[in-house]
C-alpha distance (Angstrom), angle and dihedral (degrees) to the residues before:
residue distance angle dihedral
M1 . . .
I2 3.83 . .
V3 3.85 91.2 .
S4 3.78 92.2 53.5
V5 3.84 92.2 51.2
Y6 3.75 88.6 48.6
I7 3.81 92.6 51.0
L8 3.84 89.4 46.2
N9 3.76 89.8 53.9
I10 3.80 92.6 50.9
V11 3.78 91.1 48.5
L12 3.85 91.8 49.5
V13 3.77 92.6 49.2
L14 3.84 90.5 48.7
F15 3.81 90.6 51.3
M16 3.79 89.9 49.1
A17 3.78 92.7 50.7
I18 3.79 93.6 45.6
G19 3.80 90.3 48.6
A20 3.79 93.2 47.9
L21 3.83 91.8 49.9
F22 3.78 90.2 45.3
A23 3.80 90.3 53.5
L24 3.83 91.1 49.7
H25 3.83 90.6 59.0
L26 3.78 98.0 46.4
H27 3.82 116.0 103.9
D28 3.83 93.6 -165.1
L29 3.78 106.2 83.9
L30 3.77 95.9 -156.4
S31 3.83 91.2 54.5
A32 3.77 90.8 49.1
V33 3.84 91.6 51.7
I34 3.77 90.9 49.2
V35 3.80 91.7 50.4
M36 3.86 89.8 49.2
G37 3.77 88.7 50.7
V38 3.80 88.5 56.1
V39 3.79 90.2 49.4
D40 3.78 88.7 53.2
L41 3.80 89.7 52.6
I42 3.74 90.0 51.5
A43 3.81 88.7 51.4
A44 3.81 88.4 52.8
I45 3.79 90.6 50.7
M46 3.84 89.0 50.3
F47 3.75 91.0 52.7
L48 3.80 89.5 50.7
V49 3.81 90.1 52.1
L50 3.76 89.8 49.3
Q51 3.88 88.0 56.7
A52 3.75 97.0 -110.3
P53 3.83 101.9 122.4
D54 3.84 94.3 163.7
V55 3.79 91.0 56.0
A56 3.84 90.3 44.4
I57 3.82 92.8 53.0
T58 3.84 90.7 47.3
Q59 3.87 91.3 48.4
A60 3.77 91.4 48.5
A61 3.80 95.3 47.3
V62 3.80 99.6 39.8
G63 3.79 104.3 23.2
A64 3.77 101.0 38.4
A65 3.78 104.4 25.6
L66 3.81 111.2 26.2
T67 3.83 99.3 35.5
T68 3.79 92.8 44.2
A69 3.78 91.2 49.1
I70 3.84 92.4 50.1
F71 3.82 90.5 49.5
V72 3.83 92.7 46.8
I73 3.83 90.4 51.4
A74 3.80 91.5 48.3
I75 3.81 91.6 48.8
I76 3.78 92.7 49.1
R77 3.84 90.4 52.3
S78 3.81 91.5 49.7
S79 3.83 136.3 34.5
R80 3.77 116.5 -51.2
E81 3.78 98.1 -149.7
E82 3.75 126.2 71.0
K83 3.78 114.2 -119.0
């Protein structure tokens, strides 16, 4: 059981790192924000696996939902492409 949780943590961290690197190389700002929202959701899942449900709920609500929504609204009101 402990080994499977350890492997799951490694997989989640790898997905987070790959997503963050992928978002860095995107030129479309909206796509980058969406990818970072997914990375935030993976972080919330990781907190849940680490038995911190209060932190997981806060991460999902603030990190994934609210921050992503604010960035999407800001991008819609400005130019979508990076210059």
